[in-house]
C-alpha positions as CSV (number, residue, x, y, z in Angstrom):
1,X,-8.5,-31.5,-1.0
2,X,-5.7,-33.3,-2.9
3,X,-2.3,-33.7,-1.4
4,X,0.6,-33.8,-3.8
5,X,4.1,-35.0,-3.1
6,X,7.1,-33.9,-5.2
7,X,10.8,-34.5,-4.7
8,X,13.0,-31.4,-4.5
9,X,14.3,-32.3,-8.0
10,X,10.8,-32.5,-9.5
11,X,10.0,-29.2,-7.8
12,X,13.1,-27.5,-9.2
13,X,12.5,-28.9,-12.7
14,X,8.8,-27.9,-12.9
15,X,7.8,-25.2,-10.4
16,X,4.7,-24.3,-12.4
17,X,3.4,-27.9,-12.0
18,X,3.8,-27.5,-8.2
19,X,2.0,-24.2,-8.3
20,X,-0.9,-25.7,-10.2
21,X,-1.0,-28.6,-7.8
22,X,-1.2,-26.2,-4.9
23,X,-4.5,-24.9,-6.2
24,X,-6.0,-28.3,-5.3
25,X,-4.3,-28.7,-2.0
26,X,-1.0,-28.7,-0.2
27,X,2.2,-29.8,-2.0
28,X,4.7,-31.7,0.1
29,X,8.3,-31.2,-1.2
30,X,10.7,-33.9,0.0
31,X,14.4,-34.0,0.5
32,X,15.8,-37.5,0.3
33,X,12.4,-39.0,0.7
34,X,11.5,-37.0,3.8
35,X,8.9,-34.1,3.8
36,X,10.9,-30.9,4.1
37,X,8.6,-28.1,2.8
38,X,4.9,-27.5,2.1
39,X,3.7,-25.3,-0.7
40,X,0.3,-23.6,-0.2
41,X,-1.7,-20.9,-2.0
42,X,-1.7,-17.6,-0.1
43,X,-5.4,-18.0,0.5
44,X,-4.8,-21.5,2.1
45,X,-2.0,-20.0,4.2
46,X,-4.3,-17.2,5.5
47,X,-7.0,-19.7,6.3
48,X,-4.5,-21.8,8.4
49,X,-3.0,-18.9,10.2
50,X,-6.3,-17.1,10.8
51,X,-6.7,-13.4,11.5
52,X,-4.2,-13.1,14.3
53,X,-3.6,-9.6,15.6
54,X,0.0,-8.8,16.2
55,X,1.1,-6.6,19.2
56,X,2.9,-4.2,16.7
57,X,-0.5,-3.7,15.0
58,X,-2.2,-3.0,18.3
59,X,0.5,-0.5,19.4
60,X,0.1,1.3,16.0
61,X,-3.6,1.8,16.5
62,X,-4.8,5.5,16.3
63,X,-5.8,6.7,19.8
64,X,-3.6,4.2,21.6
65,X,-1.8,7.1,23.3
66,X,-5.1,8.0,25.1
67,X,-5.3,4.7,27.0
68,X,-4.0,4.9,30.6
69,X,-1.7,2.2,31.6
70,X,-1.5,1.5,35.3
71,X,1.7,-0.5,35.7
72,X,2.6,-1.3,39.3
73,X,6.1,-0.3,40.4
74,X,8.6,-3.2,40.4
75,X,9.9,-4.4,43.7
76,X,13.7,-4.8,43.7
77,X,14.1,-8.5,44.2
78,X,17.8,-8.4,43.7
79,X,19.9,-9.2,46.8
80,X,23.6,-9.1,47.2
81,X,25.4,-12.4,46.8
82,X,26.9,-14.1,49.8
83,X,30.2,-15.3,48.6
84,X,31.7,-16.2,51.9
């Protein structure tokens, strides 16, 4: 894996160069000499983030309405404030 570093100016002037470099590895884009952004291919991004399941995807699953949820009742923990 090759890591490429480009300044923001270089990135703005030649985005296609950055995209080609991202095929070989991450491209660090700097602002005033400090790393500010990283350019990755989408496949590399998916590899890093993994196959995480989101709660919204789970709730949208067919048949989810047939699952019984047993949620215990909440106890009222609120108490009046003693201001005197």
